C-alpha positions as CSV (number, residue, x, y, z in Angstrom):
1,M,5.3,-7.5,-14.9
2,V,5.2,-9.6,-17.4
3,D,8.1,-11.6,-16.7
4,V,7.6,-11.1,-13.1
5,I,4.1,-12.8,-12.8
6,L,5.7,-15.3,-15.2
7,Q,8.4,-16.3,-12.7
8,A,5.5,-16.2,-10.1
9,A,3.4,-18.6,-12.1
10,G,6.3,-21.4,-12.2
11,L,6.6,-20.8,-8.6
12,I,3.0,-21.4,-8.3
13,A,2.5,-24.0,-10.6
14,A,5.5,-26.0,-9.0
15,G,3.3,-26.0,-6.0
16,V,0.4,-27.2,-7.8
17,L,1.7,-29.8,-10.0
18,W,3.4,-31.1,-6.4
19,R,0.0,-31.4,-5.2
20,M,-1.5,-33.6,-8.2
21,M,1.7,-35.7,-8.1
22,T,3.2,-35.7,-4.6
23,P,6.4,-36.7,-5.0
24,L,8.4,-39.1,-2.1
25,G,4.6,-39.4,-1.3
26,L,4.7,-35.8,0.4
27,D,1.3,-34.7,1.1
28,A,0.6,-31.6,-0.3
29,D,-1.4,-30.2,2.6
30,G,1.0,-31.5,5.1
31,L,3.8,-29.9,3.3
32,R,2.2,-27.0,3.2
33,A,1.3,-26.4,7.1
34,N,5.4,-26.9,7.8
35,L,6.4,-24.7,5.1
36,T,4.1,-22.1,5.9
37,G,5.0,-22.6,9.6
38,L,8.6,-22.1,9.3
39,V,7.6,-18.7,6.8
40,Y,5.6,-17.2,9.8
41,V,7.8,-18.1,12.6
42,L,10.9,-17.6,11.7
43,L,11.7,-16.3,8.4
44,L,8.8,-13.5,7.8
45,P,9.2,-12.3,11.2
46,A,12.8,-11.8,10.0
47,L,12.1,-9.9,7.3
48,V,9.7,-7.9,8.9
49,L,12.0,-6.9,11.2
50,V,14.8,-6.0,9.0
51,V,12.6,-3.9,6.7
52,L,10.5,-1.7,9.3
53,W,13.6,-1.5,11.1
54,R,15.7,0.1,7.8
55,A,12.7,1.9,6.2
56,P,12.2,5.6,6.6
57,L,9.1,6.0,8.4
58,S,7.4,8.5,7.7
59,L,3.5,9.6,7.4
60,D,3.0,7.1,4.8
61,A,3.0,3.9,6.8
62,V,0.3,5.7,8.3
63,R,-1.7,6.3,5.3
64,V,-0.6,3.0,3.4
65,G,-2.6,1.1,6.8
66,V,-5.7,3.9,6.3
67,V,-5.7,2.8,2.6
68,A,-5.4,-0.8,3.2
69,T,-8.6,-0.7,5.6
70,V,-10.6,1.6,3.2
71,G,-10.2,-1.2,0.8
72,I,-11.0,-3.9,3.0
73,V,-14.0,-2.5,4.2
74,A,-15.3,-1.5,0.8
75,G,-14.4,-5.0,-0.3
76,F,-16.4,-6.6,2.6
77,L,-19.5,-3.9,2.6
78,A,-20.0,-5.0,-1.5
79,A,-20.0,-8.4,-0.9
80,W,-22.6,-7.9,1.6
81,V,-24.7,-6.0,-0.3
82,W,-24.7,-8.4,-3.5
83,L,-24.6,-11.6,-1.4
84,R,-27.7,-10.3,1.3
85,A,-30.5,-10.3,-1.3
86,R,-29.5,-14.4,-2.9
87,R,-30.0,-17.1,-1.3
88,F,-26.6,-18.9,0.1
89,S,-26.4,-20.6,3.1
90,P,-25.1,-18.2,5.9
91,S,-21.7,-20.9,5.4
92,A,-21.3,-19.5,2.2
93,I,-21.8,-16.2,2.8
94,G,-19.3,-16.1,5.5
95,A,-16.6,-17.4,2.6
96,A,-17.5,-15.3,0.4
97,L,-17.3,-12.2,2.3
98,L,-13.9,-13.3,3.9
99,A,-12.5,-13.9,0.1
100,A,-13.8,-10.4,-1.4
101,A,-12.4,-8.6,1.6
102,F,-8.7,-9.8,2.7
103,P,-6.1,-9.7,-0.5
104,N,-3.2,-12.3,-0.6
105,A,-1.0,-9.2,0.6
106,T,2.3,-10.8,1.9
107,Y,2.4,-14.4,-0.2
108,L,1.8,-13.2,-3.5
109,G,1.8,-9.7,-2.6
110,L,5.1,-9.1,-1.4
111,P,7.2,-11.0,-4.0
112,V,5.1,-9.3,-7.0
113,L,6.0,-5.5,-5.6
114,E,10.0,-6.6,-5.3
115,A,10.7,-7.6,-8.5
116,S,8.5,-5.2,-10.1
117,L,9.4,-2.1,-8.2
118,G,12.1,-3.1,-6.1
119,P,13.4,-4.0,-2.6
120,W,11.9,-0.9,-1.3
121,A,8.3,-1.9,-2.1
122,R,8.8,-5.1,0.6
123,T,8.0,-2.3,3.2
124,I,4.8,-1.6,1.3
125,A,4.0,-4.9,1.5
126,V,4.3,-5.6,5.0
127,Q,2.7,-2.1,6.1
128,Y,-0.4,-3.2,3.6
129,D,-0.8,-6.2,5.7
130,L,0.2,-6.0,9.2
131,F,-1.0,-2.6,9.3
132,A,-4.3,-3.5,8.3
133,C,-5.2,-6.9,6.7
134,T,-4.1,-9.5,9.7
135,P,-5.6,-7.3,12.6
136,L,-8.4,-6.5,10.7
137,L,-8.5,-10.6,9.6
138,L,-7.6,-11.8,13.3
139,S,-10.2,-9.2,14.9
140,A,-13.8,-8.5,13.0
141,G,-12.7,-11.4,10.9
142,V,-12.9,-14.0,13.3
143,I,-16.2,-12.2,14.6
144,V,-17.8,-12.5,10.9
145,A,-16.7,-15.8,10.8
146,A,-17.9,-16.9,14.3
147,R,-21.4,-15.4,13.2
148,Y,-22.2,-16.9,9.8
149,G,-20.4,-20.5,11.2
150,G,-22.5,-20.6,14.4
151,V,-19.5,-21.1,16.2
152,I,-19.1,-19.2,19.9
153,I,-16.1,-17.1,20.0
154,K,-14.2,-18.1,23.3
155,G,-12.0,-15.2,24.9
156,H,-11.6,-11.8,22.7
157,P,-10.7,-12.4,19.3
158,A,-7.8,-9.4,19.4
159,L,-6.1,-11.9,22.1
160,A,-5.0,-13.4,18.4
161,L,-3.3,-10.6,17.5
162,L,-0.9,-11.7,20.7
163,R,0.3,-14.8,19.0
164,V,1.3,-14.0,15.5
165,P,5.1,-13.7,15.3
166,P,5.5,-11.4,12.4
167,L,3.4,-8.5,14.4
168,W,5.4,-8.7,17.1
169,A,8.6,-8.3,14.6
170,A,7.1,-5.6,13.3
171,V,6.3,-3.5,16.9
172,A,10.4,-4.5,17.4
173,G,11.4,-3.0,14.1
174,V,9.4,0.1,14.3
175,S,10.4,0.8,17.8
176,L,13.9,0.0,17.0
177,N,13.9,2.3,14.0
178,L,11.9,5.1,15.6
179,A,14.8,5.2,18.8
180,G,17.6,5.7,16.1
181,V,19.3,2.4,16.9
182,P,21.2,1.0,14.5
183,L,21.3,-2.3,12.5
184,P,24.5,-4.5,13.3
185,R,26.0,-5.3,10.0
186,G,26.4,-8.8,11.2
187,F,22.9,-9.3,12.3
188,G,21.9,-7.6,9.3
189,H,23.1,-9.9,7.0
190,W,21.8,-13.0,9.0
191,L,18.6,-11.4,9.0
192,D,19.2,-11.1,4.8
193,M,20.0,-14.7,4.5
194,L,16.5,-15.9,6.6
195,S,14.3,-13.0,4.4
196,A,15.7,-14.7,0.9
197,G,13.6,-17.7,1.6
198,V,10.5,-16.3,2.2
199,V,9.5,-15.3,-1.6
200,P,10.2,-18.3,-3.0
201,L,8.6,-20.5,-0.3
202,M,5.6,-18.1,0.3
203,L,4.9,-18.7,-3.5
204,F,5.7,-22.5,-3.5
205,A,3.3,-23.1,-0.7
206,L,0.8,-20.8,-2.2
207,G,0.4,-23.6,-5.3
208,L,0.6,-26.4,-2.8
209,G,-2.9,-24.4,-1.5
210,L,-4.5,-24.0,-4.9
211,R,-7.2,-26.7,-5.3
212,W,-10.7,-26.8,-7.5
213,S,-13.2,-29.5,-5.8
214,G,-16.1,-30.9,-7.8
215,G,-19.7,-28.6,-8.2
216,W,-17.7,-25.5,-9.2
217,G,-20.5,-24.4,-11.1
218,E,-23.0,-24.0,-8.3
219,R,-21.0,-22.4,-7.0
220,V,-20.4,-19.5,-9.5
221,P,-22.9,-17.1,-9.1
222,A,-21.2,-16.4,-5.3
223,L,-17.8,-16.7,-7.2
224,L,-17.9,-14.3,-9.9
225,P,-18.9,-10.9,-7.4
226,V,-16.2,-11.9,-5.5
227,V,-13.4,-12.4,-8.4
228,G,-14.8,-9.1,-9.8
229,I,-14.6,-7.4,-5.8
230,Q,-11.1,-8.1,-5.6
231,L,-9.3,-8.1,-9.1
232,V,-11.6,-5.1,-10.2
233,L,-13.4,-2.7,-7.8
234,M,-10.6,-3.0,-4.6
235,P,-7.7,-1.5,-6.8
236,L,-9.2,1.1,-8.0
237,V,-10.9,1.7,-4.1
238,V,-7.4,1.8,-2.9
239,W,-6.3,3.8,-6.2
240,G,-8.7,6.8,-5.1
241,A,-8.0,6.2,-1.8
242,G,-4.4,6.5,-1.9
243,V,-5.0,9.9,-4.1
244,V,-7.5,11.3,-1.7
245,L,-4.6,11.0,1.4
246,G,-1.9,11.9,-0.8
247,L,0.2,9.0,-1.4
248,R,1.9,9.5,-5.3
249,G,4.4,8.2,-7.5
250,E,5.8,4.7,-7.2
251,T,4.3,4.5,-3.4
252,L,0.8,4.8,-4.6
253,T,1.3,2.2,-7.6
254,A,2.7,-0.1,-5.1
255,V,0.0,0.3,-2.3
256,A,-2.5,0.1,-5.7
257,L,-1.2,-3.1,-6.8
258,E,-1.7,-4.6,-3.4
259,G,-5.4,-3.9,-3.8
260,A,-5.6,-5.9,-6.9
261,M,-3.9,-8.9,-5.4
262,P,-6.2,-12.1,-5.3
263,S,-7.9,-13.5,-2.0
264,M,-5.9,-14.7,0.7
265,V,-4.9,-17.7,1.6
266,L,-5.0,-17.6,5.2
267,G,-8.6,-17.3,5.1
268,V,-8.7,-21.2,4.7
269,V,-7.5,-21.8,8.1
270,I,-10.2,-19.1,9.4
271,C,-13.1,-20.8,7.5
272,D,-12.1,-24.3,8.6
273,R,-12.0,-23.3,12.2
274,Y,-15.1,-21.6,12.1
275,R,-17.0,-23.9,9.9
276,L,-17.4,-21.4,6.4
277,D,-17.4,-22.9,3.3
278,T,-13.8,-23.8,2.8
279,T,-14.9,-25.6,-0.7
280,L,-15.9,-22.1,-1.8
281,Y,-13.4,-20.0,-0.3
282,A,-10.3,-22.2,-1.5
283,A,-12.2,-22.1,-4.8
284,A,-12.6,-18.2,-4.7
285,V,-8.3,-18.3,-4.3
286,T,-7.8,-20.3,-6.9
287,L,-9.6,-18.9,-9.5
288,S,-8.9,-15.3,-8.2
289,T,-5.0,-16.2,-8.2
290,A,-5.1,-17.7,-11.5
291,L,-7.2,-14.4,-13.2
292,S,-4.7,-12.3,-11.4
293,M,-1.7,-13.4,-13.5
294,I,-4.0,-11.5,-16.3
295,T,-5.1,-8.2,-14.2
296,L,-2.1,-7.4,-12.5
297,P,0.3,-6.5,-15.4
298,F,-3.1,-4.8,-16.4
299,W,-3.2,-2.7,-13.4
300,F,0.7,-2.5,-13.6
301,E,0.5,-0.7,-16.9
302,L,-2.2,1.5,-16.2
303,L,-0.8,2.8,-12.8
304,Q,2.8,3.3,-14.7
305,G,0.9,5.0,-17.1
């Protein structure tokens, strides 16, 4: 696991260095938007389609979605209990709630699980994200963000799910799998080729998105609980829920590791759109990602033991 984390950290650090040095005059935010757009629209749907088309589907897929939902709800409630009695602005509370509830299940979770447990673990990362994290972020998460940001939502939040390419790929992959349709060899190789670019580009884009602005000391009272919930409480809750629901072995390890991931990078977009404290959210992503380089190996050893 340590080797895996070091490799991932190297790609993330490359993104951070790019933000600092801007080679060729390419702005980090613009480059990140282009890279994540490519991954989001083309490469990640290809990976989701081929993974769910090939993967053996069982009740464990349902259990993974339920366990992920339990972890997200627990993170949200723990942060809400802590923050409701503190004197923070509504925009800061909204950002902290999102940062505490939604883990970086795909952009960091997928490469970490695949490298540490094997290619089969990509299925867990995809299920954890697309069966729980993304649908909840784009529905309940948007409602929370709009409430604390003072923005009126136009249209039903659930309609945003119809504009998520990886979700369409997930529906197609599961449907083809359940129907017993064989994956054509040439098409499978093409999907594999596209999928190979997901992990390095996601990690590099994650580094491009990490930033730390001034005045962070004022945000420590909100940051520390968020980081503690994401990196300590949520994996414990997910681990326990997985045991209760019957997950065992490496599947349980993979699910608990997903719960131990830092805050989701995509939440920055939600904060920008709904006028939450984007600076606080970005600081939470940066700090939790940096500390996860220490906590993830700990959780892996504990779960394997």
